[in-house]
C-alpha positions as CSV (number, residue, x, y, z in Angstrom):
1,M,101.8,61.9,114.0
2,L,104.5,64.0,115.7
3,I,105.3,63.1,119.3
4,P,107.6,65.7,120.9
5,T,109.8,64.5,123.7
6,K,109.8,67.1,126.5
7,I,112.4,67.6,129.2
8,E,112.7,70.0,132.2
9,N,111.9,73.7,131.5
10,N,110.0,72.6,128.3
11,E,113.0,72.8,126.0
12,R,112.7,70.2,123.2
13,F,115.8,68.3,122.1
14,S,114.2,65.4,120.2
15,Y,111.1,64.4,118.3
16,T,109.7,61.0,117.2
17,F,107.1,60.5,114.5
18,E,105.3,57.7,112.7
19,C,106.6,57.5,109.1
20,F,106.3,54.1,107.3
21,D,104.3,50.8,107.6
22,Q,105.9,47.4,107.6
23,E,105.7,46.8,103.9
24,Q,107.4,50.1,103.2
25,V,110.1,49.3,105.8
26,K,110.8,46.0,104.0
27,K,110.9,47.7,100.6
28,I,113.5,50.3,101.9
29,N,115.6,47.5,103.4
30,K,115.6,45.6,100.1
31,E,116.7,48.6,98.2
32,I,119.4,49.4,100.7
33,K,120.9,45.9,100.4
34,K,121.3,46.5,96.7
35,T,123.2,49.8,97.2
36,V,125.4,49.2,100.2
37,L,128.8,50.7,99.8
38,P,131.9,48.8,101.1
39,Q,133.0,50.1,104.4
40,I,136.7,50.9,104.2
41,D,137.2,51.7,107.8
42,P,134.2,50.9,110.1
43,S,135.6,53.3,112.8
44,A,135.7,56.3,110.4
45,G,133.5,59.0,111.8
46,A,132.5,56.9,114.8
47,A,132.5,58.4,118.3
48,V,135.7,57.9,120.1
49,D,136.2,56.4,123.6
50,T,133.0,54.4,123.5
51,T,131.8,50.9,122.8
52,K,130.2,50.4,119.4
53,K,129.2,46.8,118.4
54,G,127.1,45.9,115.4
55,D,127.3,45.9,111.6
56,F,127.7,49.5,110.4
57,T,127.8,50.3,106.7
58,N,127.3,53.3,104.4
59,V,124.7,53.6,101.7
60,P,124.4,56.4,99.1
61,C,121.3,58.5,99.7
62,L,120.4,59.4,96.1
63,P,119.1,55.9,95.0
64,L,116.9,55.8,98.1
65,M,115.4,59.3,97.8
66,E,112.1,58.2,96.3
67,L,111.5,55.7,99.0
68,I,112.7,57.7,102.0
69,Y,111.4,61.1,100.9
70,P,108.5,61.1,103.5
71,W,111.1,60.7,106.3
72,V,113.5,63.3,104.9
73,Y,110.6,65.8,104.4
74,K,109.4,65.3,108.0
75,C,112.9,65.8,109.3
76,Q,113.2,69.1,107.3
77,E,109.8,70.2,108.6
78,I,110.6,69.5,112.2
79,N,113.9,71.3,111.9
80,Q,112.1,74.3,110.4
81,Q,109.3,74.4,113.0
82,H,111.2,73.4,116.2
83,F,115.0,73.6,115.8
84,A,115.4,76.3,113.1
85,Y,119.0,75.2,112.4
86,D,120.8,76.3,109.3
87,I,121.3,72.9,107.5
88,Y,122.4,72.2,103.9
89,W,120.2,69.1,103.2
90,R,122.4,68.0,100.3
91,L,121.0,64.5,100.5
92,H,121.6,63.8,96.8
93,L,125.4,64.0,97.6
94,D,125.4,62.4,101.0
95,V,125.8,59.0,102.5
96,L,123.6,57.4,105.1
97,N,124.6,55.1,107.9
98,Y,122.9,51.7,107.8
99,N,123.2,50.1,111.3
100,V,122.3,46.5,112.2
101,Y,122.5,45.5,115.8
102,G,122.3,41.8,116.7
103,I,122.2,40.2,120.1
104,N,124.6,41.9,122.6
105,D,125.3,44.7,120.1
106,E,125.2,48.2,121.4
107,Y,126.4,51.8,121.0
108,D,127.5,53.2,124.3
109,L,127.1,56.8,125.4
110,H,128.4,59.3,122.8
111,I,127.6,62.5,120.9
112,D,127.4,62.8,117.1
113,A,128.3,66.4,116.8
114,I,131.6,66.7,115.0
115,N,133.3,69.7,113.6
116,D,134.2,69.2,109.9
117,K,137.6,70.8,109.1
118,T,136.3,72.0,105.7
119,D,136.6,75.4,104.3
120,P,134.2,77.0,105.2
121,P,133.9,75.0,108.4
122,T,130.7,73.0,109.1
123,D,129.1,71.4,112.1
124,M,126.7,68.5,112.6
125,K,123.4,69.9,113.8
126,L,120.9,67.1,113.9
127,T,121.0,63.3,114.0
128,C,118.0,61.9,112.0
129,I,117.3,58.2,112.5
130,L,114.8,55.9,110.8
131,N,113.9,52.6,112.5
132,L,113.9,49.9,109.8
133,S,113.6,46.8,112.0
134,E,111.5,44.2,110.2
135,E,110.8,42.0,113.3
136,P,110.3,42.9,117.0
137,Y,113.4,43.0,119.1
138,E,114.2,43.4,122.8
139,G,116.7,45.8,124.2
140,G,118.1,48.3,121.8
141,E,116.5,51.3,123.5
142,F,117.5,54.7,122.4
143,E,118.4,56.6,125.6
144,A,119.7,60.2,125.9
145,I,120.9,62.0,129.0
146,V,118.1,64.6,128.8
147,Y,115.2,62.0,129.1
148,N,113.8,60.6,132.3
149,S,113.0,57.4,130.5
150,P,113.3,55.9,126.9
151,H,110.6,56.9,124.5
152,K,108.8,54.8,121.9
153,F,110.9,54.3,118.8
154,T,109.7,51.3,116.9
155,S,109.8,50.1,113.3
156,G,108.8,52.7,110.7
157,M,109.3,55.6,113.1
158,G,111.6,58.5,112.7
159,L,113.6,60.2,115.5
160,I,115.4,63.5,115.4
161,I,117.8,64.6,118.1
162,N,120.2,67.6,118.5
163,S,123.6,66.1,117.7
164,L,125.1,67.7,120.7
165,I,123.0,65.5,123.1
166,S,124.8,62.5,124.6
167,H,122.9,59.3,123.7
168,K,123.2,55.5,123.4
169,V,121.6,52.3,122.2
170,T,121.3,49.7,124.9
171,P,122.4,46.1,124.2
172,I,120.1,44.0,122.1
173,T,118.8,41.0,124.1
174,K,116.6,39.4,121.4
175,G,116.2,39.9,117.7
176,E,117.7,42.5,115.4
177,R,117.5,46.3,115.5
178,I,118.0,48.1,112.1
179,T,118.3,51.8,111.6
180,L,119.2,54.3,108.9
181,T,120.9,57.6,110.0
182,Y,121.4,60.9,108.3
183,F,123.7,63.5,110.0
184,A,122.4,66.9,109.1
185,I,125.2,69.3,108.6
186,G,125.3,73.1,108.3
187,P,127.5,76.1,108.7
188,A,129.6,76.1,111.9
189,W,127.9,77.1,115.1
190,R,128.2,80.7,116.0
């Protein structure tokens, strides 16, 4: 079920949707733990001038494709129907961010959109997040400057947001919040 998040003047900047049940979430986490890549520099690619506390690692996308395909497919479908951004979707070559937030961990207000200095130049267009939390947690709300209030984003759900929108994860007060993030990149904005 697709749940669009609306803001003033009916423009849409993010979408949440049901994707996996708890057994599927546990299976994805188990596979991720087998394929985690060593994080050489935890701050590499992170937003600057913001607080980021948690355990952030990279995982290769290819070994997970069979398990996460429903999420990837829905992200592509939402992009096609609602954003219409030109995105490469080279997931077989890409790395995903596996983020584990414990008590007092947070990610303060930031934007994900970065300009890649490649030739030809590329830009981050969408931030695609999958909630892989296995147990209920408190805090850890996903908030963006365009919302009047946080929206539902619980275990097994996907969330897609325009990477140019400033957002944050509030501090965890109980439990553990686990997410998987794919940054969808395409040709430079024109």
